[in-house]
C-alpha positions in Angstrom: 4.8 15.5 -13.5 8.4 17.2 -12.0 8.8 17.2 -8.1 8.8 20.8 -8.0 5.6 21.5 -9.8 3.9 19.1 -7.3 2.0 21.3 -4.4 -1.1 20.5 -1.6 -3.0 22.3 -4.4 -2.1 19.7 -7.0 -3.2 16.9 -4.5 -6.5 18.4 -3.6 -7.4 18.6 -7.4 -6.7 15.0 -7.9 -8.6 14.2 -4.6 -11.6 15.9 -6.1 -11.5 14.2 -9.3 -10.8 10.9 -7.3 -14.3 12.2 -5.6 -16.0 12.5 -8.9 -15.3 9.1 -9.9 -15.9 7.0 -7.0 -19.0 9.1 -6.0 -20.2 8.5 -9.8 -19.6 4.8 -9.8 -21.1 4.6 -6.4 -17.6 3.1 -5.1 -15.7 3.5 -1.7 -12.1 3.7 -1.1 -9.8 2.4 1.2 -6.2 2.4 1.3 -3.0 0.4 2.8 -0.3 2.8 3.4 3.6 2.3 4.4 6.1 4.9 3.2 3.3 7.7 2.8 2.5 7.4 6.5 -1.6 8.0 5.8 -0.8 10.6 3.4 -3.1 9.7 1.0 -6.0 9.1 3.4 -5.3 12.8 4.5 -5.4 14.2 1.4 -8.5 12.5 0.3 -10.1 13.2 3.5 -9.3 16.8 2.8 -12.1 16.7 0.3 -15.7 18.0 1.8 -18.1 15.1 1.9 -15.4 12.7 1.6 -17.1 10.3 4.1 -19.7 9.3 1.2 -16.8 7.6 -0.7 -13.8 7.2 2.1 -14.2 4.1 4.0 -10.8 4.1 6.1 -7.2 3.7 5.3 -4.7 1.8 7.6 -0.6 2.7 8.1 1.0 -0.4 8.1 4.9 0.6 8.7 6.0 -2.5 10.0 5.8 -6.0 8.5 4.0 -7.0 11.5 1.1 -4.8 10.8 1.2 -6.0 7.2 0.8 -9.3 8.3 -1.6 -9.0 11.3 -3.9 -5.9 9.8 -3.6 -6.8 6.0 -3.3 -10.7 6.1 0.2 -10.1 4.2 2.1 -13.5 4.3 5.3 -13.9 6.1 6.4 -15.7 3.8 6.1 -13.1 0.9 7.9 -10.6 2.8 11.0 -13.3 3.8 11.2 -14.2 -0.1 10.7 -10.5 -1.5 11.0 -7.9 1.0 8.3 -5.3 2.4 8.8 -3.3 -0.5 7.6 -5.3 -3.5 5.0 -5.8 -6.0 4.1 -9.3 -4.3 3.5 -7.2 -0.8 1.8 -4.7 -2.0 -0.8 -7.2 -4.1 -1.4 -8.5 -0.8 -1.6 -5.2 1.2 -4.4 -4.1 -1.8 -6.0 -7.5 -1.7 -5.8 -7.7 1.9 -7.6 -4.3 2.6 -10.3 -4.3 0.3 -11.3 -7.9 1.4 -12.0 -6.5 5.1 -14.0 -3.9 3.8 -17.4 -3.1 1.7 -14.8 -0.9 -0.8 -15.1 -0.7 -4.0 -11.3 0.6 -4.6 -8.0 0.5 -2.7 -4.6 1.7 -2.8 -1.7 0.1 -1.7 1.9 1.4 -1.0 5.3 0.4 0.1 8.4 2.1 -0.5 11.9 3.4 0.7 11.6 7.3 1.2 14.6 8.1 2.5 17.0 8.7 5.3 19.2 5.8 3.8 17.5 2.7 4.2 18.1 1.7 0.6 20.1 -1.0 -0.6 21.5 -1.3 -4.1 18.7 -3.4 -5.4 16.0 -1.2 -4.0 17.7 2.3 -3.6 15.8 5.3 -1.9 13.0 6.3 -3.7 12.2 3.0 -5.0 8.0 2.4 -4.6 5.5 0.1 -5.3 1.9 0.7 -5.7 -1.3 -1.5 -6.1 -4.6 -0.5 -7.4 -7.8 -2.9 -6.9 -11.4 -2.7 -7.7 -13.8 -4.8 -6.6 -14.3 -6.2 -10.0 -11.1 -8.0 -9.5 -9.1 -5.4 -11.7 -5.5 -5.4 -10.4 -2.7 -2.8 -11.4 0.4 -2.5 -9.8 3.9 -0.3 -10.4 7.3 0.3 -9.3 8.5 3.8 -9.4 11.9 5.2 -8.5 11.5 9.0 -7.6 14.3 11.3 -7.3 14.8 13.5 -4.4 14.8 13.5 -0.7 11.9 12.1 1.8 9.3 14.7 1.4 9.8 14.4 -2.3 9.2 10.8 -2.5 6.8 10.8 -0.8 4.7 13.6 -2.3 5.4 12.0 -5.8 4.1 8.8 -4.6 1.0 10.5 -2.9 0.0 11.7 -6.4 1.2 9.0 -8.5 -1.2 6.8 -6.2 -4.2 9.3 -6.8 -3.3 8.9 -10.9 -3.1 5.6 -10.7 -6.5 5.1 -9.3 -7.9 7.7 -11.5 -6.8 5.7 -14.3 -8.0 2.6 -13.0 -11.6 3.6 -12.7 -11.3 5.7 -15.9 -11.2 1.8 -17.5 -13.6 0.1 -15.2 -16.2 -1.2 -17.0 
C-alpha cells in the first residue's frame, strides 16, 4: 500500500484482523521491536479485549537490549549488524522462547535521520514472524520516505505479514 494511503484507521483494521485470527487459534502474540519503538504493540493494544491475545512487547532499541533481553548473540550483531535477517530471526526466536505466546513479530531497521549506509540505506527494515509450530518467515524491505513514513510502513507490513503467516498455519 502506498505510504500516503496508510493511516491509523488502516492499522486499526489490520490489528482487528490479527485479533480475529489469533482468537480463532487460541494464540497469544508477542513483539520484539527496534525501529518501530513499540508502535506495533501500541496498535494491537488499541483493540478492545487485546489482553486476551496480546502477551507483551519489548522495545530493544540498543544492541545491548537485544542481547540481554532477547538472547541475540553478540557475534551475530558483530558479523551481520543489528539490521539484518540473522538478528531479527534471533529476536523472534528469543521473544517467543521467553513467553507462552504462539506468535511473534520482530523488527529491526534504519528509519531515518541519515543513519543509513551504502549497503543498508535509510528505509532498510528486516522483519521476522515465528509461530509456535516452528514456522519462521523473514523479509527485508526498502521503504521510501522519512522516519515517520518508514515506521508506519513497517508497522503495516508487520501486521500484514503476521496475517499471512497465520493464514497458512496448518
